[in-house]
N, C-alpha and C positions, 0 to 999 in steps of 0.2 A: 634101441640103445638107451641106456640110462644117462640123463644129462647130469652135468656137474657144474660147479662154480667156474670151472676152467673153460667151459664151452663158449664159443663166440655168441654174442647176443646182439639183437637188433638195437638200434639207437633208441635211447630213452626220450620221453617227452621233456625231461629236464634239460637235455641238450638243446632241444628246439626252443625252449623258453629262454635259455641263455643266449642263443643266437638272435632271437627276436629282440632281446634287450640290447644286444651289442650293435646290431645292424644300423639303426638310425644314428647312433653315436658315431660309428666308424665311417658310414657312407654318406650321411647327410642327404643332399638333394639327389645323389646318385643311387640311392636305395631303390630297390624294385620289389614288387610283390605281384601276385595274381598273374594275369596274362602277360604283362610286361616282363615279369621275371621268367616265365616259361619261354618267351621269345628269345631272351638273352641266353638262357640255358641251351636252347636249340642251336643258336649261332655259335656258342662256345664249344658245344659238343662236336660240331662240324670241324672246328679248329683242332680239337683234341685228336681227331682221327686223321686229319690231313696235314697239319702244320703245327706241331706242338711247340716248335721254337718261336712261333709268333705270339704265343699266349701272353708273355709278360708285357708285350707292347699294348695289350688291350685294357686300357684304363677303365672302360665302361664295364668290363667283365667282372669286376670285383664283387658286384652284387651276386652274380650267378655263382661265383666261386664260394662266397661266404654262405649264402642262403641255401644252396643246393649241393654243389660238389663236395664241400667240406663235410657236411653231415652225412651225405651218401657214402663217402669213402672212409670216414672215421673208423668204422668197425673192421676194415679189412686187415689191419695189423693184428687183430685178435686171432685170425687164423693161424699164423705162424707162432704166436705166443701161446695159444691153446695147445698146439702140438708140442711145444717145448715143455709145457706143464704136464701134459699126458706122459711124456717120456722121462719126467723127472729131471729135466735139463734147464729149467729156468735159472737165470743168475740169482745169486743169493741176495737177500736184503740186509738190513732193514730198509735201505733206500737204494734206488737205482740211479746210476750216473748214465746219462744218455747224451750221445752226440748225434744231432739231427742234421744231416747234410742235405742241402737243397730243401730246407724246411717248408718253404712256401708259407701258407697261412697257419702252419702248425698242425695239420691234420694228423700226421703220424704220432707226434708227441702227445696230442690230446687223446688219441686212441689208446696209447700206452698208459696214460694216466687213468683212463677208465678201467682198463683191465687190471692195473696195479691195485686199485682200490678193492677189487673183488678178491684178490689173492693175498691181501694183507700187507702190501708194501706201504711203508709210512709216507713216502713222497719221492718225487723225482728231482734230480739236479741236472738241468738240461743246458747244454750249449748248442745253440741253433745257428747254423750257417746258411745265409740266404742273401742273394744279391739285390733283391727288390725291397726297398725300405717300406713301401706301403704294405707288403705282405707281412713284414716283421711287425709293423704296428698292429695289425690284426692279431697276430700270434701273441704278442705281449698282452693285449687286452683280454683275450680268451684264457691264456695261461694264468693270469691273475685271478680269474674266477674259479679255477680248479680248487676243490676242497672247501669252497665257500658258497654261501647263498644257495641258489637252486641246485648247484652242483656239489654241495657238501656231502651228500650221500652217494654221489655217482663217481667221483674222481678223487684220486690222491692229489695232495697239494703239489704244485710245480714251482720250483725256484728256477728262474729262467735268466740266462745270459745270452745275448744275441751279438752276432758280428755280421756286418754287411760286407760279404765277400763273394767273389766268383769262385766256384770250386775248381775250375779247370787249371788255373795257374798255381794253385797252392799244393803243398805237400801236407796231407792231413796229419802226418806224424808230428808236425809242429803244434798240433792241438791236444797233445797228450795231457793226461791228468794224473795226479798221484794215485796209484793203485789200479789205474786203468778203468775204462768204461765198461759198464754192464752191457750196454748196447750201443752199437753204431747203426743208424738206420738211414735208408734212402727211400723215401716214399714217393713213387711216381715221378722220379727225377733222373735216374741214371740214364734212361734212354735219350734224354736231352743233351747229355754231356758228350763232347767231342764228335757230334753228329757229322761234321764236315771233315774229320780227320781221316787220313788214308787207312788207319787201322784203329777204329774206335774201341774194338774189343781189347786190344793190348793196353790202351790207356785206362779202360774201365777195370780190367783185371789188376793192374798196378794199384789203382785207387783202393780196391777191396783188400788187396794184400797188405797195403800200408795201414788200412783201417784195422785189420786184424792184429797188427803189431801194437796197437794202443788199447787193446781190450784187456780187461781183467782176465785171470786164468779161466774163469767160467763164463766169460762174456760171449756175446754173439753179434754177428753182423747180419742184419735183415734187409733185404731189398724187396720192395713191392713195385711191380710194374703193371701197366695196363694189359688187359687180357686180349690185346690185338695180336694178330698173327705175326706182324713184323717185330714188334717189341718183345713178344713172348719168345719167338725163335732166337732173337738176339741174346736174350737172357739164357736160353738153353745152350747156345754156342759159348757164351761166357762161362757157364757152368762146366762145359767140357774142358775148357782151358784150365780152369781151377782144379778140376778133378784129376787132370793129367799131371799136375805138378806134385813133386814129392814133399813140398813144403806147405806150411800153413798159409792161408786158411784151408779148412777141410769142409767138404759139403756135408751138411747134416740133413737137409731137406730141400726140396720135396723128394729127392731121389732115394730109393731104397736099394739102388744098385751102383756098382762102380762101372767104369768104362764109358764109352760114348753114348750119348742119349739116342735111343732107337727111334724116337719120334722125329728126329731131324732127317731121317732117311726119306721121308715123304714130304714134298714141298707143301702139301695141303694140311699137314698136321702141326699142331703146337700144343704144348703142355700148359694148362692153366687150371686154377681152382675155382670153385664156386661155393660160397657160403649160402645156406638155405635161409636167408634173411630177407624179408620183404621190407620195403621202405615204409616209414610211418605215413599215415594218411595225408598229412600236409605235404610231404615230399612226393607222395604218389600222385597227387593232383598236378603238381608241377611237371613231373615226369611224363604224365599223359599229355599235358599241354605241349610239351617239347618233343613228343613222339619217341620217348625213351622207355626202356623196360623198367619195371618197378619191383620185380621179384627176382631174388638171387643177386649176390654181389660177386662179380667175377674179377679175378686178378691173377697175375703170375707172380711168383716169389722165389726167393733163394735165401736159405738160412745157412750161415757159415759159422764154424767154431775154430778155436785155436788148437783143439786136440781132435784126432781122428775119431770117427764113430758115427753111425747112423742106426736107425731102427733095423734090427736084424730079422731075417727070415720073414719078411713082410712083402706084400704087394700093394701098390697104390692104384686105385681106380683112376684112370686117366681119360675115360670116355664112357658115356652112357648115363642113365639107362636109355637104350634105344628100343622102343616098342615096335613090334611088327606082329603080323597075324600069328597067334599061337606061341609067341616067344618074346623074351626080353633079353637084350645083350648088353654086356659091358666090355670095355677094354681095360686091361690091367698091366702094369709094368713092374717087373721084379728083376732079380739078378740075372735070370736067363734072357730077359728081353720082354717083348710084348706078347700077350696072349689074348684071345677072345673068350669070354665066358657066356654061355647060353643057358637060360633057364626056360624050359617049356612051361607054358601057362598051366598045364595039368599037374606040374610038379611043384607049383608054388604052395608053400606051407606056412602056417602060423609060426612066427619066430625065425623065419628064413634069414640066414646070415646076410643076404643081399638086399633084404627089404630096406628101402630108403637109401641104399648105397648110391653115391654119385661121385663126381670128380673130387678127389682128395681123400675119399674113404680108404681105410687100411684093412686089408684082409690077409688071411693065411691060406695057402693052397697046399693040399696034400700032394706028396710026391715031388717029382722034378719035371714040370712041363717043359716042352720044347718051344723055342721061339716060334711064334706064328700059329701055335696049336689052338684049336677050338675045344674048350672044356665044357662038358655038359654037367650041370649041377647034380643030376641024378646019377652020375658016374664017378665023380670025384668030390671029396670032402672039401668044403670051403667054410672057414670060420671068420667071423667079423672081429677085427682087432680094435678098430676105432671108426 
C-alpha cells in the first residue's frame, strides 16, 4: 500500500525532547527516569488493567503518565483521523474547534495537533474538561509548546481553555460553542464514567448523543478506549445502542455494517484496532523494563457523525493474520457478518491484496459471502481498499 500524509505515524523525537524539557519543570523531585521510571510504569500498568478508577489517586504516577503513557498513546487518535481523511470526511478548516472530555494530560488533543499540522490545519481551539488540576497543569504546559520551539514543525498551535469539572454531573450541551465543534473527543476516559451505575451504557450513550448535538454539521465524536476485552466489549455494546437509534449520532466507524455487532456473540471476542507503529527507542527501553510490549499500538474506538453514512461495500479485518502450517487466516466483518479468509502459502503472490493486512485494514470481497463462511483467496477475488 502507498503511504500518504494521512497515514498514522510513529511518535517523533521532537515530542520526546519536548517531554524531556517539561518533565523536570512539572514534576520536580517526583520525576523518574531509567529503572525507577520502568518500575512506576509497571505498577501503573497493573492499575490500568485492574482498577482504572484508582488512577487519579496515584500522585506518584504522574511521572509514568507523562514520560511513558502520554507519548505511547499520543498517536492512537491518528487512526480514526486518518480513516476520516481517507474517506474525505475530515471536518473543514482552517481551524478545528475541539472539546476534549476527560482530557487527562492532554494526550488526545496533542495527538490531534500533531495530525492537524500534517493536513494543513492552521490551529486548534480547545476546551478541555478534566477534574484533576495536576493533569490540567501538564496539559497547559504541553499545549503551550505546540507550534513552537522543538514542536514548531510537528504540531499545529493550540489555543487552550480548561475547566476543572467532573463529567458525570454535567450536561455537555452547556459547553456548546458558536458554529459547533469540529470534534468532541474522549480519550481513554469513557470506560471510567458511571462505572458503578446500574446502567452505565445508558448514561454513556446519552453523553454521546448530547455531544453530537453540539457538533458542527461536519463534526465528529471520537471515542478511544483501551484494547482490553471488558472495555472494548462495553464500547461494542454502546455502539449497538447507538446504531439501533433512529436519531443522531450515527456510527461512521469502525463498523462497515448495520445491525448488532457479530463479535459480541462470543464472550471471548472483542473488536479493536492495531496501528503498526513501534515505540521510539527511548520508550522501548522503558517498556522492556516494565514488561510491556513495544510494537504495535492497540486500542478500541468509535467514530460518530451527525449525518448517516459509513464506508460502503467494504469489509474490515478484525482478526489476524494467524499463521499456521501451509496457510494464513484473517477474520473480516461486513454487512453479512463475520467471515474467515484463508490464503494457502502456495497461493501467496507479489502484490497480494492481503499482504500486510491486519486489524483495521479495509478490503472488498467479490460476491455475497454468507456469515461464517471460509473464503479461499484462490477462489474468490479480494481487493485491498485501505
